[in-house]
ROSE-4610 file (N, C-alpha, C; in Angstrom, 1 decimal, always signed):
// ROSE-4610
residu = [M/M/M/K/K/K/K/K/K/I/I/I/L/L/L/P/P/P/V/V/V/S/S/S/L/L/L/A/A/A/L/L/L/A/A/A/F/F/F/G/G/G/L/L/L/L/L/L/G/G/G/G/G/G/G/G/G/C/C/C/V/V/V/V/V/V/G/G/G/R/R/R/R/R/R/T/T/T/V/V/V/D/D/D/L/L/L/P/P/P/V/V/V/T/T/T/A/A/A/T/T/T/A/A/A/M/M/M/A/A/A/P/P/P/V/V/V/S/S/S/K/K/K/G/G/G/N/N/N/V/V/V/V/V/V/I/I/I/N/N/N/S/S/S/A/A/A/T/T/T/D/D/D/V/V/V/R/R/R/H/H/H/F/F/F/E/E/E/N/N/N/E/E/E/P/P/P/S/S/S/D/D/D/P/P/P/A/A/A/T/T/T/P/P/P/S/S/S/I/I/I/D/D/D/G/G/G/D/D/D/V/V/V/N/N/N/S/S/S/L/L/L/S/S/S/A/A/A/E/E/E/Q/Q/Q/R/R/R/A/A/A/T/T/T/F/F/F/I/I/I/G/G/G/R/R/R/Q/Q/Q/R/R/R/N/N/N/G/G/G/F/F/F/G/G/G/H/H/H/A/A/A/M/M/M/G/G/G/D/D/D/I/I/I/T/T/T/L/L/L/P/P/P/E/E/E/G/G/G/E/E/E/T/T/T/V/V/V/Q/Q/Q/A/A/A/R/R/R/V/V/V/R/R/R/E/E/E/L/L/L/I/I/I/K/K/K/Q/Q/Q/G/G/G/F/F/F/A/A/A/H/H/H/R/R/R/G/G/G/Y/Y/Y/A/A/A/I/I/I/T/T/T/T/T/T/D/D/D/A/A/A/S/S/S/A/A/A/D/D/D/N/N/N/A/A/A/V/V/V/D/D/D/V/V/V/K/K/K/I/I/I/D/D/D/Q/Q/Q/F/F/F/W/W/W/A/A/A/W/W/W/F/F/F/T/T/T/P/P/P/G/G/G/F/F/F/A/A/A/Y/Y/Y/I/I/I/A/A/A/F/F/F/E/E/E/A/A/A/R/R/R/V/V/V/Y/Y/Y/C/C/C/T/T/T/F/F/F/T/T/T/V/V/V/R/R/R/H/H/H/G/G/G/G/G/G/K/K/K/T/T/T/E/E/E/S/S/S/F/F/F/T/T/T/V/V/V/Q/Q/Q/G/G/G/Y/Y/Y/G/G/G/S/S/S/N/N/N/H/H/H/G/G/G/Q/Q/Q/I/I/I/A/A/A/S/S/S/N/N/N/A/A/A/N/N/N/W/W/W/Q/Q/Q/L/L/L/A/A/A/Y/Y/Y/T/T/T/R/R/R/A/A/A/F/F/F/D/D/D/D/D/D/F/F/F/L/L/L/A/A/A/K/K/K/F/F/F/D/D/D/Q/Q/Q/E/E/E/L/L/L/E/E/E/K/K/K/A/A/A/G/G/G/F/F/F]
num = [1/1/1/2/2/2/3/3/3/4/4/4/5/5/5/6/6/6/7/7/7/8/8/8/9/9/9/10/10/10/11/11/11/12/12/12/13/13/13/14/14/14/15/15/15/16/16/16/17/17/17/18/18/18/19/19/19/20/20/20/21/21/21/22/22/22/23/23/23/24/24/24/25/25/25/26/26/26/27/27/27/28/28/28/29/29/29/30/30/30/31/31/31/32/32/32/33/33/33/34/34/34/35/35/35/36/36/36/37/37/37/38/38/38/39/39/39/40/40/40/41/41/41/42/42/42/43/43/43/44/44/44/45/45/45/46/46/46/47/47/47/48/48/48/49/49/49/50/50/50/51/51/51/52/52/52/53/53/53/54/54/54/55/55/55/56/56/56/57/57/57/58/58/58/59/59/59/60/60/60/61/61/61/62/62/62/63/63/63/64/64/64/65/65/65/66/66/66/67/67/67/68/68/68/69/69/69/70/70/70/71/71/71/72/72/72/73/73/73/74/74/74/75/75/75/76/76/76/77/77/77/78/78/78/79/79/79/80/80/80/81/81/81/82/82/82/83/83/83/84/84/84/85/85/85/86/86/86/87/87/87/88/88/88/89/89/89/90/90/90/91/91/91/92/92/92/93/93/93/94/94/94/95/95/95/96/96/96/97/97/97/98/98/98/99/99/99/100/100/100/101/101/101/102/102/102/103/103/103/104/104/104/105/105/105/106/106/106/107/107/107/108/108/108/109/109/109/110/110/110/111/111/111/112/112/112/113/113/113/114/114/114/115/115/115/116/116/116/117/117/117/118/118/118/119/119/119/120/120/120/121/121/121/122/122/122/123/123/123/124/124/124/125/125/125/126/126/126/127/127/127/128/128/128/129/129/129/130/130/130/131/131/131/132/132/132/133/133/133/134/134/134/135/135/135/136/136/136/137/137/137/138/138/138/139/139/139/140/140/140/141/141/141/142/142/142/143/143/143/144/144/144/145/145/145/146/146/146/147/147/147/148/148/148/149/149/149/150/150/150/151/151/151/152/152/152/153/153/153/154/154/154/155/155/155/156/156/156/157/157/157/158/158/158/159/159/159/160/160/160/161/161/161/162/162/162/163/163/163/164/164/164/165/165/165/166/166/166/167/167/167/168/168/168/169/169/169/170/170/170/171/171/171/172/172/172/173/173/173/174/174/174/175/175/175/176/176/176/177/177/177/178/178/178/179/179/179/180/180/180/181/181/181/182/182/182/183/183/183/184/184/184/185/185/185/186/186/186/187/187/187/188/188/188/189/189/189/190/190/190/191/191/191/192/192/192/193/193/193/194/194/194/195/195/195/196/196/196/197/197/197/198/198/198/199/199/199/200/200/200/201/201/201/202/202/202/203/203/203/204/204/204/205/205/205/206/206/206/207/207/207/208/208/208/209/209/209/210/210/210/211/211/211/212/212/212/213/213/213/214/214/214/215/215/215]
x = [-4.2/-3.6/-2.1/-2.2/-0.7/+0.5/-0.1/+0.8/+1.3/-0.1/+0.0/+0.8/+1.0/+2.0/+3.7/+4.1/+4.9/+6.1/+5.0/+5.3/+4.9/+4.0/+4.0/+5.4/+6.0/+7.2/+8.3/+8.5/+9.5/+9.4/+8.2/+8.3/+8.6/+8.2/+8.6/+10.6/+10.9/+12.5/+12.9/+12.7/+12.6/+12.5/+11.8/+11.6/+13.5/+13.9/+14.8/+16.6/+16.6/+17.2/+18.2/+17.9/+19.1/+19.5/+19.6/+20.1/+20.2/+21.2/+22.0/+20.9/+20.4/+19.9/+20.2/+21.5/+22.1/+23.0/+23.8/+24.9/+24.8/+26.0/+25.3/+25.4/+24.5/+24.3/+25.0/+25.6/+26.0/+25.4/+24.6/+24.2/+24.4/+24.8/+25.1/+23.8/+23.7/+22.6/+22.6/+23.2/+23.7/+22.1/+22.3/+21.5/+21.7/+20.9/+20.6/+20.5/+21.1/+21.5/+20.2/+19.2/+18.3/+18.6/+17.6/+18.1/+18.0/+19.3/+19.8/+19.5/+19.0/+18.5/+20.1/+20.5/+21.4/+21.9/+22.9/+23.1/+22.5/+21.6/+21.3/+20.6/+20.3/+19.7/+20.3/+21.7/+22.6/+23.3/+23.3/+23.9/+23.3/+22.8/+22.6/+24.1/+23.9/+24.6/+24.0/+24.3/+23.5/+24.2/+23.3/+24.3/+24.2/+23.4/+23.3/+22.6/+22.7/+21.9/+22.0/+21.1/+21.0/+20.3/+21.0/+20.1/+19.6/+17.9/+17.2/+16.7/+16.6/+15.8/+15.7/+14.5/+14.3/+14.7/+15.4/+15.7/+15.4/+15.0/+13.8/+14.7/+14.8/+15.1/+14.0/+14.0/+13.2/+11.4/+11.4/+10.4/+9.2/+8.0/+7.2/+6.4/+6.9/+6.8/+8.2/+8.3/+9.7/+10.1/+9.1/+9.6/+9.8/+10.2/+11.0/+12.4/+13.2/+15.0/+15.2/+16.0/+16.2/+17.5/+18.7/+20.0/+19.9/+20.9/+20.7/+21.8/+21.2/+22.1/+21.1/+22.0/+21.4/+21.6/+20.4/+20.8/+21.8/+21.3/+22.3/+23.3/+23.9/+25.4/+25.9/+24.9/+25.6/+26.2/+27.6/+27.6/+26.6/+26.7/+26.0/+26.4/+28.2/+28.5/+28.2/+28.4/+27.8/+26.2/+25.4/+23.7/+24.0/+24.5/+24.4/+24.8/+24.7/+25.3/+24.1/+23.2/+22.3/+21.1/+20.4/+19.4/+18.2/+18.4/+17.6/+18.0/+16.7/+16.7/+17.0/+17.3/+17.1/+15.7/+15.3/+14.4/+14.4/+13.9/+14.0/+12.1/+12.2/+10.7/+9.5/+9.9/+8.6/+8.4/+9.5/+9.1/+10.3/+10.8/+11.7/+12.6/+13.1/+14.4/+15.8/+16.9/+17.7/+18.8/+19.6/+21.3/+20.4/+22.0/+21.6/+21.8/+21.6/+21.6/+22.5/+23.6/+24.3/+24.9/+25.1/+25.7/+27.6/+27.5/+29.1/+30.2/+31.5/+32.5/+32.4/+32.5/+32.7/+31.3/+29.8/+28.9/+28.1/+27.2/+25.7/+24.8/+23.9/+22.5/+22.7/+23.1/+23.4/+24.0/+25.1/+25.4/+24.5/+23.7/+23.2/+21.6/+21.1/+20.5/+21.1/+22.3/+23.2/+22.5/+22.8/+22.9/+21.6/+20.7/+19.0/+19.2/+19.6/+19.4/+20.5/+21.3/+21.7/+21.0/+20.9/+19.7/+18.9/+18.1/+16.6/+17.2/+18.1/+18.1/+18.8/+19.9/+20.1/+19.2/+18.1/+16.9/+16.3/+16.6/+15.6/+16.7/+18.4/+18.9/+19.9/+19.9/+20.7/+22.1/+23.5/+24.7/+24.6/+25.2/+25.2/+26.8/+27.0/+28.3/+28.5/+30.0/+30.1/+30.3/+29.9/+29.9/+28.9/+28.9/+28.2/+27.3/+28.1/+27.0/+26.4/+26.1/+24.9/+23.7/+23.3/+21.6/+20.6/+21.2/+19.9/+20.4/+20.0/+20.6/+19.7/+19.8/+18.8/+19.8/+18.8/+19.4/+18.1/+18.5/+17.7/+17.5/+16.6/+16.8/+16.3/+17.0/+16.2/+15.7/+14.3/+13.3/+13.4/+13.2/+13.2/+13.9/+14.6/+15.9/+16.0/+15.0/+15.2/+14.3/+14.5/+13.7/+13.8/+12.6/+12.1/+11.4/+11.4/+10.0/+8.9/+8.3/+7.0/+6.9/+7.1/+7.1/+5.9/+5.7/+4.3/+4.6/+3.4/+3.1/+3.7/+3.9/+4.6/+5.5/+5.9/+7.1/+7.1/+7.9/+8.4/+8.6/+7.4/+7.2/+8.7/+9.2/+10.0/+9.7/+10.0/+9.6/+10.6/+10.8/+11.6/+11.0/+12.0/+11.0/+11.9/+11.9/+12.6/+12.2/+12.4/+11.6/+12.2/+12.2/+13.1/+12.0/+12.9/+12.3/+13.0/+12.7/+14.0/+13.5/+14.3/+14.4/+14.7/+14.3/+15.1/+15.0/+16.3/+16.5/+16.5/+15.2/+15.1/+14.5/+15.4/+14.6/+14.7/+15.2/+15.3/+14.2/+13.6/+12.5/+12.7/+12.6/+12.8/+11.4/+11.4/+10.3/+10.7/+9.4/+10.1/+8.9/+9.0/+8.3/+9.2/+7.9/+8.3/+8.4/+9.6/+9.5/+9.0/+8.6/+8.6/+8.5/+9.3/+9.5/+9.1/+8.7/+8.4/+8.6/+9.0/+9.3/+8.9/+8.2/+8.2/+8.6/+8.8/+8.6/+8.4/+8.1/+8.0/+9.5/+10.0/+11.3/+10.8/+11.5/+11.6/+12.6/+13.9/+15.2/+15.1/+16.1/+16.7/+17.7/+18.3/+18.9/+19.3/+20.7/+21.0/+20.3/+20.0/+18.9/+17.5/+17.1/+15.8/+15.6/+16.3/+16.4/+17.3/+17.8/+18.3/+17.2/+16.2/+15.4/+14.1/+13.5/+13.2/+13.3/+14.5/+15.6/+15.5/+15.6/+15.5/+14.2/+13.2/+11.6/+11.4/+11.9/+11.5/+12.5/+14.0/+14.5/+13.5/+13.3/+12.2/+11.2/+10.7/+9.5/+9.7/+10.6/+11.2/+11.1/+12.2/+12.9/+11.7/+10.6/+9.1/+8.8/+8.1/+8.1/+8.7/+10.2/+10.8/+10.7/+11.0/+10.7/+9.6/+8.5/+7.0/+7.2/+7.8/+8.3/+9.0/+9.7/+11.0/+10.2/+9.3/+8.3/+7.9/+7.0/+6.1/+7.0/+8.1/+9.2/+9.9/+9.6/+10.0/+11.2/+12.2/+12.8/+12.8]
y = [-59.8/-58.3/-58.7/-59.6/-59.4/-59.9/-59.9/-60.2/-59.1/-57.8/-56.9/-56.2/-55.6/-54.7/-55.4/-56.5/-57.0/-56.2/-56.8/-56.6/-55.4/-54.3/-53.1/-52.4/-52.8/-52.0/-52.4/-53.5/-54.4/-53.4/-53.3/-52.4/-50.8/-50.6/-49.0/-49.0/-50.1/-49.8/-50.3/-51.0/-51.7/-50.7/-49.9/-48.9/-48.0/-47.5/-47.0/-47.7/-49.1/-50.1/-49.8/-49.7/-49.3/-47.8/-46.7/-46.0/-45.1/-44.8/-44.5/-43.2/-43.1/-41.8/-41.0/-41.8/-40.9/-40.4/-39.5/-38.8/-37.8/-37.8/-36.7/-37.0/-37.0/-37.8/-36.4/-36.6/-35.1/-35.8/-35.0/-34.8/-34.2/-34.8/-33.6/-33.5/-31.7/-31.7/-30.7/-31.8/-31.1/-30.6/-29.4/-28.7/-29.2/-30.1/-30.5/-29.5/-28.9/-28.4/-28.3/-27.2/-27.3/-27.3/-27.0/-26.2/-24.7/-24.7/-23.1/-22.7/-21.1/-20.5/-19.7/-19.8/-18.6/-17.5/-16.9/-15.8/-14.6/-14.1/-12.9/-11.7/-12.1/-10.5/-10.1/-10.6/-9.5/-10.4/-9.1/-10.2/-9.6/-10.8/-10.0/-10.5/-9.2/-9.6/-10.0/-11.4/-11.7/-10.8/-9.8/-8.9/-9.5/-9.8/-10.8/-12.2/-13.2/-14.5/-14.3/-14.2/-14.4/-15.3/-15.7/-17.4/-16.5/-16.1/-15.5/-16.6/-18.0/-19.1/-19.4/-19.4/-19.5/-21.3/-21.0/-22.4/-22.2/-23.5/-23.8/-25.0/-24.8/-25.9/-26.7/-28.1/-28.9/-28.3/-28.1/-27.6/-28.4/-28.3/-29.4/-30.1/-29.0/-29.1/-29.7/-31.0/-31.4/-30.5/-30.0/-29.0/-27.8/-27.1/-26.2/-26.5/-26.1/-26.2/-26.0/-27.4/-27.6/-28.2/-28.2/-29.1/-30.5/-31.2/-31.7/-31.4/-30.4/-29.4/-28.4/-27.3/-25.9/-25.2/-24.4/-23.5/-22.7/-21.7/-20.6/-20.8/-22.0/-21.9/-22.1/-22.1/-22.1/-20.8/-20.5/-19.5/-19.3/-18.0/-17.9/-19.0/-19.2/-20.0/-21.2/-21.7/-23.3/-23.7/-22.7/-22.6/-22.9/-22.2/-22.1/-23.6/-24.4/-25.8/-26.6/-26.5/-27.4/-27.3/-28.7/-28.6/-29.9/-30.5/-31.5/-31.8/-32.9/-33.5/-35.2/-35.8/-37.1/-37.5/-38.4/-38.7/-40.3/-41.1/-42.6/-43.1/-43.6/-45.1/-44.1/-43.3/-42.7/-41.3/-41.1/-39.2/-38.7/-39.2/-38.5/-38.0/-36.3/-36.0/-37.1/-37.0/-37.8/-36.8/-37.3/-36.3/-35.7/-34.8/-33.7/-34.0/-33.3/-33.4/-32.0/-32.6/-31.2/-31.3/-30.2/-30.3/-31.1/-30.8/-31.2/-30.4/-30.2/-29.4/-28.5/-27.1/-26.4/-26.0/-26.5/-25.9/-25.2/-24.4/-23.6/-24.1/-23.3/-23.0/-21.8/-21.1/-19.6/-20.4/-21.1/-21.2/-22.2/-22.8/-23.7/-23.4/-22.0/-20.8/-20.3/-20.0/-18.8/-19.9/-21.4/-21.8/-22.2/-22.0/-22.4/-21.1/-19.7/-18.5/-18.7/-19.1/-19.2/-20.1/-21.1/-21.7/-21.6/-20.5/-19.8/-19.0/-18.0/-16.9/-17.4/-18.7/-19.1/-19.6/-20.1/-20.5/-19.3/-18.6/-17.2/-16.3/-16.7/-16.5/-15.2/-15.5/-13.9/-14.8/-14.0/-14.8/-14.3/-14.7/-14.5/-13.9/-12.4/-11.8/-11.4/-10.7/-10.3/-8.9/-8.5/-6.9/-6.0/-5.9/-4.7/-4.1/-3.3/-2.1/-3.0/-4.7/-4.7/-4.0/-4.0/-3.3/-4.1/-5.5/-6.3/-7.3/-6.6/-7.5/-8.0/-8.7/-9.5/-9.4/-9.3/-9.9/-11.2/-11.7/-13.1/-13.1/-13.6/-14.1/-15.4/-16.3/-17.7/-17.9/-17.8/-18.1/-19.1/-20.8/-22.1/-22.9/-23.3/-24.7/-25.6/-26.5/-27.9/-28.9/-30.2/-31.4/-32.2/-32.8/-33.7/-34.2/-35.6/-36.9/-37.2/-38.2/-38.3/-39.8/-40.9/-42.3/-42.7/-43.5/-44.5/-45.7/-46.4/-47.7/-48.9/-48.2/-48.9/-48.2/-47.0/-45.9/-45.0/-44.2/-43.0/-41.9/-40.9/-39.6/-38.4/-38.3/-36.9/-36.0/-35.0/-34.1/-32.9/-31.8/-30.8/-29.4/-28.0/-27.2/-26.0/-24.9/-24.0/-22.7/-21.6/-20.8/-19.7/-18.6/-17.4/-16.4/-14.9/-13.7/-13.4/-12.8/-12.0/-10.5/-10.1/-8.6/-8.0/-7.5/-8.1/-6.2/-6.2/-4.8/-5.1/-4.6/-4.9/-3.5/-3.0/-2.0/-0.6/-0.7/+0.7/+1.0/-0.6/-1.0/-1.8/-2.1/-2.6/-3.1/-4.6/-5.3/-6.1/-7.0/-7.9/-9.3/-10.4/-11.7/-13.0/-13.6/-14.6/-16.2/-16.9/-18.4/-19.7/-20.4/-21.6/-22.9/-23.4/-24.9/-25.9/-26.9/-28.5/-29.2/-30.1/-31.9/-33.1/-33.9/-35.3/-36.6/-37.6/-39.1/-40.1/-40.9/-42.0/-42.8/-43.3/-44.8/-45.2/-47.0/-47.2/-47.6/-46.7/-46.0/-44.7/-44.5/-42.6/-42.7/-42.9/-43.3/-41.6/-41.3/-40.1/-39.6/-40.8/-41.0/-40.3/-41.1/-40.7/-39.5/-38.9/-37.5/-36.0/-37.1/-36.4/-35.9/-37.3/-36.9/-36.3/-36.1/-34.5/-33.4/-33.5/-31.6/-31.7/-32.2/-32.9/-31.9/-32.5/-32.4/-31.0/-30.7/-29.1/-28.1/-28.8/-27.6/-27.6/-28.6/-28.0/-27.6/-27.6/-27.3/-25.2/-25.3/-23.8/-23.3/-23.8/-23.1/-22.8/-23.7/-23.9/-22.8/-21.7/-20.7/-20.1/-19.9/-18.6/-18.2/-19.3/-18.9/-18.0/-18.4/-17.5/-16.4/-16.1/-15.2/-13.9/-14.3/-13.7/-13.3/-14.3/-13.6/-12.2/-12.4/-11.8/-10.3/-10.4/-8.7/-8.9/-9.2/-8.6/-8.9/-10.3/-10.6/-11.4]
z = [+46.2/+46.4/+47.3/+48.0/+48.4/+47.7/+45.9/+44.9/+44.4/+44.2/+43.4/+44.1/+45.4/+46.0/+45.7/+46.2/+45.4/+44.3/+43.2/+41.7/+41.5/+42.0/+41.8/+42.2/+43.4/+43.7/+43.2/+42.8/+41.7/+40.7/+40.0/+38.6/+38.9/+40.1/+40.2/+40.4/+40.9/+41.2/+39.7/+39.0/+37.7/+36.8/+36.4/+35.6/+35.7/+36.8/+37.2/+37.0/+36.7/+37.2/+35.7/+35.0/+33.7/+34.1/+34.8/+35.2/+36.3/+37.1/+38.3/+38.0/+40.0/+39.9/+41.1/+41.7/+42.7/+41.9/+42.8/+42.1/+41.2/+39.9/+39.1/+37.6/+36.4/+35.8/+34.5/+33.3/+32.3/+30.8/+30.6/+29.5/+28.5/+27.3/+26.1/+25.4/+25.0/+24.5/+22.9/+21.8/+21.0/+19.9/+19.1/+18.5/+17.0/+16.6/+15.6/+14.3/+13.5/+12.7/+11.3/+11.3/+10.3/+9.1/+8.3/+6.5/+6.6/+6.5/+6.2/+4.6/+4.9/+3.7/+3.2/+1.7/+1.8/+2.5/+3.2/+3.7/+2.9/+2.5/+2.3/+2.4/+3.8/+4.7/+5.4/+5.6/+6.7/+8.4/+8.8/+10.1/+11.6/+12.5/+13.4/+15.0/+15.5/+16.8/+18.1/+18.9/+20.0/+21.4/+21.7/+22.6/+23.7/+24.5/+25.6/+25.7/+26.2/+26.9/+28.4/+29.0/+30.5/+31.0/+31.9/+32.7/+33.8/+33.7/+34.6/+35.5/+35.3/+35.8/+37.0/+38.1/+39.4/+39.8/+40.6/+41.1/+42.7/+43.4/+44.5/+45.5/+46.7/+47.2/+48.0/+47.2/+47.3/+46.8/+45.9/+45.1/+45.2/+45.4/+45.5/+43.7/+43.1/+41.1/+40.6/+40.3/+39.7/+38.6/+38.0/+36.7/+37.0/+38.4/+38.7/+39.4/+38.9/+38.8/+40.8/+40.6/+41.9/+41.7/+43.0/+43.3/+44.3/+44.3/+45.5/+46.1/+47.2/+47.7/+48.3/+48.8/+48.9/+47.0/+46.8/+45.7/+45.7/+46.7/+47.4/+48.0/+47.6/+47.7/+46.0/+45.2/+43.9/+43.5/+42.5/+42.1/+40.3/+39.7/+38.7/+37.1/+37.9/+36.4/+37.1/+37.7/+38.4/+38.0/+38.1/+38.3/+36.6/+35.6/+34.3/+33.7/+34.8/+33.8/+34.4/+35.0/+35.5/+35.0/+34.1/+33.1/+33.1/+34.9/+35.0/+36.1/+36.9/+38.1/+38.1/+38.6/+38.4/+39.7/+39.4/+40.6/+40.7/+41.9/+42.1/+41.8/+41.8/+41.2/+41.5/+42.7/+43.5/+43.6/+42.6/+42.1/+43.1/+44.2/+45.0/+44.3/+44.6/+43.9/+44.5/+43.3/+43.9/+43.2/+42.4/+41.6/+40.6/+40.3/+39.8/+37.7/+36.7/+35.9/+34.9/+34.8/+34.4/+32.6/+32.2/+30.9/+30.8/+30.0/+30.1/+30.3/+30.8/+31.1/+30.3/+30.5/+29.6/+28.6/+28.9/+28.3/+29.4/+28.6/+29.7/+28.6/+29.9/+29.3/+28.0/+28.2/+27.6/+26.2/+26.5/+25.2/+23.9/+24.9/+23.8/+23.5/+24.3/+23.5/+22.3/+22.5/+21.7/+20.0/+20.3/+19.4/+18.5/+19.5/+18.9/+18.0/+18.7/+18.1/+16.6/+17.1/+15.5/+14.2/+15.1/+13.8/+13.3/+14.3/+13.7/+13.2/+13.2/+12.3/+10.7/+10.9/+9.3/+8.8/+9.3/+8.7/+7.7/+8.6/+7.6/+6.8/+6.7/+6.0/+6.5/+8.0/+8.3/+9.3/+9.4/+9.7/+11.3/+12.0/+13.2/+13.8/+13.9/+14.0/+15.6/+15.7/+16.9/+16.7/+15.6/+15.5/+15.8/+17.4/+17.8/+17.2/+16.2/+15.5/+14.0/+14.1/+13.3/+13.5/+12.2/+12.1/+13.1/+13.2/+13.9/+15.3/+15.8/+17.9/+18.0/+19.2/+19.9/+21.3/+22.4/+24.0/+24.2/+24.8/+25.5/+27.0/+27.2/+28.9/+28.6/+29.9/+29.6/+30.6/+30.8/+31.9/+32.4/+31.6/+31.8/+30.9/+31.3/+30.5/+31.5/+31.6/+32.4/+31.9/+32.4/+32.0/+34.0/+33.5/+34.6/+34.4/+35.0/+34.7/+35.9/+35.3/+36.1/+35.9/+37.4/+37.1/+37.4/+35.8/+36.0/+35.8/+36.3/+36.6/+34.8/+33.7/+32.9/+31.9/+32.3/+31.8/+33.0/+32.3/+32.8/+31.8/+32.2/+31.3/+31.5/+30.2/+30.6/+30.2/+29.9/+29.6/+29.7/+29.1/+29.0/+28.6/+28.7/+28.5/+28.3/+27.4/+27.1/+27.1/+27.6/+27.5/+28.0/+26.3/+26.6/+26.0/+26.8/+26.7/+25.5/+24.7/+23.2/+23.2/+23.4/+23.0/+21.3/+20.1/+18.9/+18.1/+17.7/+17.1/+15.7/+14.7/+13.3/+12.3/+11.6/+10.8/+11.4/+12.4/+13.5/+14.5/+14.5/+15.6/+16.6/+17.7/+19.1/+19.6/+19.5/+20.1/+20.7/+21.8/+22.8/+22.2/+22.6/+22.8/+23.0/+23.4/+24.2/+23.4/+23.5/+22.6/+23.9/+23.9/+24.8/+23.3/+24.1/+23.4/+24.7/+24.2/+25.1/+24.3/+25.1/+24.3/+25.3/+25.1/+26.3/+25.3/+26.6/+25.6/+26.5/+26.3/+27.5/+27.2/+28.3/+28.2/+29.7/+29.4/+30.9/+31.5/+31.6/+32.1/+32.1/+33.2/+33.4/+32.8/+31.1/+30.4/+29.6/+29.3/+28.7/+27.4/+26.6/+25.5/+25.3/+26.7/+27.1/+27.4/+28.4/+28.7/+27.5/+26.4/+25.3/+24.1/+24.4/+23.0/+23.6/+24.9/+25.5/+25.0/+25.5/+25.0/+23.0/+22.4/+21.0/+20.9/+21.0/+21.0/+21.1/+23.0/+22.9/+22.3/+21.3/+20.7/+19.5/+18.7/+17.4/+18.0/+19.1/+18.9/+19.3/+19.8/+20.2/+18.9/+17.9/+16.8/+15.9/+15.8/+14.8/+15.6/+16.8/+17.3/+17.0/+17.3/+17.4/+15.7/+14.9/+13.5/+12.9/+13.7/+13.8/+13.9/+15.5/+15.8/+15.0/+14.8/+13.2/+12.2/+11.8/+10.6/+11.2/+12.3/+12.7/+13.1/+13.3/+13.6/+12.4/+11.3/+9.9/+9.7/+10.0/+9.6/+8.5]
């Protein structure tokens, strides 16, 4: 028993040994282009993409957005860049994870919307008078991990509420994408893979909702 505890502790620290958990980590989240249909169904304008995520100070659930500091000190512009929180081998919150400079969660969601409509034969336009329009509220866009005995479980969720106008009708729906993967270290690649899978899941469900809405 005396030997098991030191080994377990060493493993807990070793899981994160290859990736820094203090300070701030910057992770790029490219949206992989999907197969696009020819633009044959018209244009869609994205009227708005609003970040309405709820941040808390020291939440008990790692899936709840937080920062290394006081969330009340963040401006809306600063908050829009945060996408996750690093943790140590015991699950204690440490440094922040943000998008690269100049990137925001709104921009990433806009790209997802563009991909989703392109898959169905629509092009995104800036023309406010377009027949088709979409407004989106970003309810969740966050990644977290849970340390385990032999691996770290990385998870990401993107959850949005849409209001779309098409064919003279307006309706609302929600889309939730979830992704996870297991890794040995808290590397950028492991965070990216969780988000990539969440994006793929999001786009698949977004496509289903667009079909229901008649797009």
